[in-house]
C-alpha positions as CSV (number, residue, x, y, z in Angstrom):
1,X,48.6,-36.5,-7.3
2,X,49.7,-39.3,-9.5
3,X,47.2,-42.1,-10.5
4,X,48.1,-45.7,-11.4
5,X,45.4,-47.8,-12.9
6,X,45.8,-51.6,-12.6
7,X,47.7,-50.7,-9.4
8,X,47.1,-54.1,-7.7
9,X,48.4,-56.0,-10.7
10,X,52.0,-56.9,-11.7
11,X,53.4,-53.9,-13.4
12,X,51.1,-51.4,-11.7
13,X,52.1,-52.4,-8.2
14,X,55.8,-52.4,-9.1
15,X,55.3,-48.8,-10.5
16,X,53.7,-47.8,-7.2
17,X,56.8,-49.1,-5.4
18,X,59.2,-47.3,-7.7
19,X,57.3,-44.1,-7.3
20,X,57.4,-44.5,-3.5
21,X,61.2,-45.1,-3.7
22,X,61.6,-41.9,-5.7
23,X,59.8,-39.9,-3.0
24,X,56.3,-39.9,-4.5
25,X,53.6,-40.8,-2.0
26,X,50.7,-38.8,-3.4
27,X,49.5,-41.8,-5.4
28,X,45.8,-42.8,-6.0
29,X,45.5,-46.5,-6.9
30,X,42.8,-47.7,-9.3
31,X,41.8,-51.4,-9.8
32,X,38.8,-53.7,-9.2
33,X,40.2,-54.8,-5.8
34,X,38.3,-58.1,-5.6
35,X,41.1,-60.6,-5.4
36,X,43.1,-61.1,-2.2
37,X,46.0,-62.5,-4.1
38,X,46.4,-59.2,-6.0
39,X,45.7,-57.0,-3.0
40,X,48.8,-58.4,-1.5
41,X,50.8,-56.5,-4.1
42,X,49.8,-53.2,-2.5
43,X,51.0,-54.2,1.0
44,X,53.5,-51.8,2.5
45,X,53.1,-49.1,-0.3
46,X,52.3,-45.5,0.4
47,X,49.1,-44.2,-1.3
48,X,46.4,-41.6,-0.9
49,X,43.6,-44.1,-1.3
50,X,41.7,-46.4,-3.7
51,X,39.1,-45.9,-6.4
52,X,37.3,-48.8,-8.1
53,X,37.9,-48.9,-11.8
54,X,34.1,-48.9,-12.5
55,X,33.7,-45.4,-10.9
56,X,37.1,-44.0,-11.8
57,X,36.0,-42.2,-15.0
58,X,33.3,-40.1,-13.3
59,X,35.8,-39.6,-10.4
60,X,38.3,-38.2,-12.8
61,X,35.8,-35.9,-14.4
62,X,35.1,-34.4,-11.0
63,X,38.6,-34.4,-9.5
64,X,40.8,-33.7,-12.5
65,X,42.2,-30.5,-11.0
66,X,44.0,-32.6,-8.4
67,X,45.8,-34.9,-10.9
68,X,49.2,-34.1,-12.4
69,X,49.9,-37.5,-14.1
70,X,48.0,-40.6,-15.0
71,X,49.7,-44.0,-15.6
72,X,47.1,-46.2,-17.3
73,X,48.5,-49.7,-16.8
74,X,45.3,-51.5,-16.1
75,X,43.9,-53.8,-18.8
76,X,42.6,-57.3,-19.5
77,X,45.8,-59.1,-20.5
78,X,44.7,-62.7,-21.1
79,X,45.9,-63.7,-24.5
80,X,43.7,-66.8,-24.5
81,X,40.5,-64.7,-24.0
82,X,38.5,-64.7,-27.3
83,X,35.7,-62.3,-26.5
84,X,36.3,-59.1,-28.4
85,X,33.5,-57.5,-26.3
86,X,35.5,-57.9,-23.2
87,X,38.5,-56.2,-24.7
88,X,36.4,-53.5,-26.4
89,X,35.1,-52.6,-23.0
90,X,38.1,-52.9,-20.7
91,X,41.0,-52.1,-23.1
92,X,39.7,-50.0,-26.0
93,X,36.7,-47.9,-24.9
94,X,38.0,-47.4,-21.3
95,X,41.3,-46.2,-22.7
96,X,39.6,-43.8,-25.1
97,X,37.6,-42.3,-22.3
98,X,40.7,-41.7,-20.2
99,X,42.6,-40.2,-23.2
100,X,39.8,-37.8,-23.9
101,X,39.6,-36.7,-20.3
102,X,43.3,-36.2,-20.1
103,X,43.2,-34.2,-23.4
104,X,40.4,-32.0,-22.1
105,X,42.0,-31.3,-18.8
106,X,45.6,-31.4,-19.9
107,X,46.7,-34.3,-17.7
108,X,49.9,-36.1,-18.8
109,X,49.0,-39.7,-19.8
110,X,51.3,-42.7,-20.0
111,X,49.6,-45.9,-21.1
112,X,50.4,-49.5,-21.6
113,X,50.4,-50.9,-25.2
114,X,51.9,-54.3,-25.9
115,X,54.4,-56.1,-28.1
116,X,51.5,-58.5,-28.8
117,X,50.6,-55.9,-31.5
118,X,53.5,-57.1,-33.6
119,X,52.0,-60.5,-34.2
120,X,54.4,-62.8,-36.1
121,X,56.7,-59.8,-36.8
122,X,56.0,-59.7,-40.5
123,X,56.5,-55.9,-40.4
124,X,59.5,-56.0,-38.0
125,X,59.6,-54.6,-34.5
126,X,60.0,-50.9,-35.2
127,X,57.9,-48.4,-33.1
128,X,57.9,-45.9,-36.0
129,X,54.4,-44.5,-36.2
130,X,54.3,-45.1,-40.0
131,X,54.8,-48.9,-39.3
132,X,52.1,-49.3,-36.7
133,X,49.2,-49.4,-39.1
134,X,50.7,-52.4,-40.9
135,X,50.9,-54.6,-37.7
136,X,48.8,-57.8,-37.5
137,X,48.2,-59.0,-33.9
138,X,47.5,-62.7,-33.4
139,X,44.8,-62.5,-30.8
140,X,42.0,-60.2,-29.5
141,X,44.2,-58.9,-26.7
142,X,46.9,-57.8,-29.1
143,X,44.2,-56.4,-31.5
144,X,42.7,-54.3,-28.7
145,X,46.1,-52.7,-28.0
146,X,46.6,-52.1,-31.7
147,X,43.2,-50.6,-32.1
148,X,43.8,-48.1,-29.3
149,X,47.3,-47.1,-30.7
150,X,45.8,-46.5,-34.1
151,X,42.8,-44.6,-32.6
152,X,45.2,-42.3,-30.7
153,X,47.4,-41.7,-33.7
154,X,44.3,-40.9,-35.8
155,X,43.1,-38.4,-33.3
156,X,46.4,-36.6,-33.5
157,X,46.3,-36.7,-37.3
158,X,42.8,-35.2,-37.3
159,X,44.0,-32.3,-35.2
160,X,42.1,-33.2,-32.0
161,X,43.5,-32.1,-28.6
162,X,45.9,-34.6,-27.0
163,X,47.1,-35.1,-23.4
164,X,50.3,-33.2,-22.7
165,X,53.5,-35.3,-22.5
166,X,51.6,-38.5,-23.4
167,X,53.4,-41.7,-24.3
168,X,52.3,-45.3,-25.1
169,X,54.6,-48.2,-24.3
170,X,54.7,-51.5,-26.2
171,X,55.7,-53.7,-23.3
172,X,57.6,-56.8,-24.4
173,X,57.9,-59.9,-22.2
174,X,58.0,-58.4,-18.7
175,X,59.0,-60.6,-15.8
176,X,59.6,-60.0,-12.1
177,X,58.1,-59.8,-8.6
178,X,54.4,-59.3,-8.0
179,X,53.2,-61.6,-10.8
180,X,52.2,-64.4,-8.4
181,X,48.5,-63.9,-9.2
182,X,48.8,-64.2,-12.9
183,X,48.5,-68.0,-13.1
184,X,48.9,-69.2,-16.7
185,X,49.8,-65.7,-17.9
186,X,52.8,-65.4,-15.5
187,X,56.3,-65.4,-17.0
188,X,58.1,-68.6,-17.9
189,X,60.7,-67.7,-15.1
190,X,57.9,-67.8,-12.6
191,X,56.6,-71.2,-13.9
192,X,60.1,-72.6,-14.1
193,X,60.8,-71.8,-10.5
194,X,57.5,-73.3,-9.3
195,X,58.0,-76.4,-11.4
196,X,61.5,-76.9,-10.1
197,X,60.3,-76.6,-6.5
198,X,57.6,-79.1,-7.2
199,X,59.3,-81.6,-9.5
200,X,63.0,-80.7,-9.8
201,X,62.5,-80.2,-13.5
202,X,61.1,-77.9,-16.1
203,X,59.0,-78.6,-19.2
204,X,59.2,-76.0,-22.1
205,X,57.0,-75.8,-25.1
206,X,58.2,-77.9,-28.1
207,X,58.7,-76.0,-31.3
208,X,56.1,-76.7,-34.0
209,X,58.0,-74.8,-36.7
210,X,61.0,-76.3,-38.6
211,X,63.0,-73.1,-38.5
212,X,63.1,-73.2,-34.6
213,X,64.6,-76.0,-32.6
214,X,62.9,-76.9,-29.3
215,X,63.6,-74.3,-26.7
216,X,65.0,-71.8,-29.2
217,X,61.9,-69.8,-29.4
218,X,63.1,-66.3,-28.5
219,X,61.6,-63.3,-26.9
220,X,62.7,-59.9,-25.7
221,X,62.5,-60.4,-21.9
222,X,62.6,-57.2,-19.8
223,X,62.8,-57.1,-16.0
224,X,60.0,-55.1,-14.4
225,X,62.4,-52.9,-12.5
226,X,63.7,-51.6,-15.8
227,X,60.1,-51.0,-17.0
228,X,59.2,-48.9,-14.0
229,X,62.5,-47.0,-14.3
230,X,61.6,-46.0,-17.8
231,X,58.1,-44.9,-16.7
232,X,59.7,-42.7,-13.9
233,X,62.0,-41.2,-16.5
234,X,58.9,-40.1,-18.6
235,X,57.2,-38.6,-15.5
236,X,60.3,-36.6,-14.5
237,X,61.9,-35.8,-17.9
238,X,58.8,-35.5,-20.1
239,X,60.4,-36.7,-23.4
240,X,58.6,-36.1,-26.7
241,X,55.1,-37.6,-27.1
242,X,55.1,-40.9,-29.0
243,X,54.5,-44.6,-28.9
244,X,57.7,-46.3,-27.7
245,X,58.9,-49.9,-27.6
246,X,59.8,-51.1,-24.1
247,X,62.1,-54.1,-24.2
248,X,65.8,-54.6,-24.0
249,X,66.5,-54.8,-27.7
250,X,68.0,-58.3,-27.3
251,X,66.1,-61.5,-27.9
252,X,66.9,-64.5,-25.8
253,X,65.8,-68.1,-26.0
254,X,63.4,-69.9,-23.6
255,X,66.2,-72.4,-23.1
256,X,68.5,-69.6,-21.8
257,X,65.7,-68.4,-19.5
258,X,65.1,-71.8,-18.0
259,X,68.8,-72.7,-17.7
260,X,69.5,-69.4,-15.8
261,X,66.6,-70.0,-13.5
262,X,68.0,-73.4,-12.5
263,X,71.4,-71.8,-12.0
264,X,70.0,-69.1,-9.7
265,X,68.5,-71.9,-7.6
266,X,72.0,-73.5,-7.5
267,X,70.7,-76.5,-9.5
268,X,71.8,-78.3,-12.6
269,X,69.3,-77.8,-15.5
270,X,66.7,-80.6,-16.0
271,X,64.7,-79.5,-19.0
272,X,62.3,-81.4,-21.3
273,X,59.7,-80.5,-23.9
274,X,56.0,-80.8,-24.3
275,X,53.6,-79.8,-27.1
276,X,52.4,-76.2,-27.1
277,X,48.8,-76.2,-26.1
278,X,46.5,-76.4,-29.0
279,X,44.5,-73.3,-28.0
280,X,47.6,-71.0,-28.4
281,X,49.7,-72.9,-30.9
282,X,48.5,-71.0,-34.0
283,X,48.9,-67.6,-32.3
284,X,52.3,-68.2,-30.5
285,X,55.0,-65.7,-31.1
286,X,58.3,-67.5,-31.9
287,X,60.5,-64.4,-31.9
288,X,60.3,-60.8,-30.7
289,X,63.0,-58.2,-30.4
290,X,62.3,-54.6,-29.7
291,X,63.9,-51.8,-31.8
292,X,65.0,-49.5,-29.0
293,X,66.4,-46.6,-31.0
294,X,63.5,-44.3,-30.3
295,X,63.6,-44.7,-26.5
296,X,67.4,-44.2,-26.5
297,X,67.6,-41.3,-28.9
298,X,64.2,-39.4,-28.9
299,X,63.4,-40.1,-25.2
300,X,67.0,-39.9,-24.1
301,X,66.8,-42.9,-21.8
302,X,70.4,-44.1,-21.5
303,X,70.5,-46.3,-18.4
304,X,71.5,-49.9,-19.0
305,X,68.9,-52.7,-18.8
306,X,69.3,-55.7,-16.7
307,X,70.8,-58.7,-18.6
308,X,68.7,-61.8,-18.6
309,X,71.1,-63.4,-16.2
310,X,71.2,-60.6,-13.7
311,X,67.4,-60.0,-13.9
312,X,66.6,-63.7,-13.3
313,X,69.2,-63.8,-10.4
314,X,67.6,-60.8,-8.7
315,X,64.1,-62.1,-9.2
316,X,64.7,-65.7,-8.1
317,X,67.0,-65.0,-5.2
318,X,65.3,-61.8,-4.0
319,X,61.6,-62.7,-4.5
320,X,60.7,-66.1,-6.0
321,X,62.4,-68.4,-3.4
322,X,60.0,-67.2,-0.8
323,X,57.4,-65.4,-3.0
324,X,58.2,-62.0,-1.6
325,X,56.5,-58.9,-3.1
326,X,58.4,-55.8,-4.1
């Protein structure tokens, strides 16, 4: 069987859908299953059953012989959360336990890292393993992902057993269906569509840096359908073990993003600017762009990614207008 942690969340539920579409129905889903708005993401999907995240580690110790791949997508992802204890428990230590079990029982492990590890981009956006120790995340969430990446690489350097066919993925700015429950942490496309429906306009964060004009803050936005296609590629093709960037390799502005959302709703853009909230202003990434050479060459993933225009159009028209799930 295949296991997906965080399966009721955004990327996890889309991965379950993609696996189903590829003919895989032997999927066990792991989450905490307490929120009805997240459980909706699992409607219509074919699975073997559910295991609560709090009892999943002992479950895996007992049932490891039935598992042929583990996608560890679940994590605490709130970038405004300041408690390192929360991230140590849910992101770092939980991931270490799963890595060790997968190494012991030789279960392929594919886990979610994050582009939040790159911080302000002082060391660039290369996923070369020699660069990773130099990264400086801007918040405890990013630090928890960095800490696990470093721990995994150190285990390898020290000669400890590793899961077979493992890979970590530094997800850049993922958007797409099934993020309705994410509230403040949902994508700007999601918030733009909601604001347009409510007010006919959209407010973007004003730039607080002289080297960026308002709205020209740029990120590497990747459609979730591309993300889960890459994860399926790793399951089926088993590329070399490594930590990989997972973006498109092309930064786009928030102004581009909002403008295209209006156009997908057949409306003229009506965009204004507000101050970036004080609690995230000092840790706000103004630019990210994934170096995608390793995924393309080492992992051999050659499929084209959605352009921002096409991804937004598919998301807005296919899902956001009526808040359909995928």
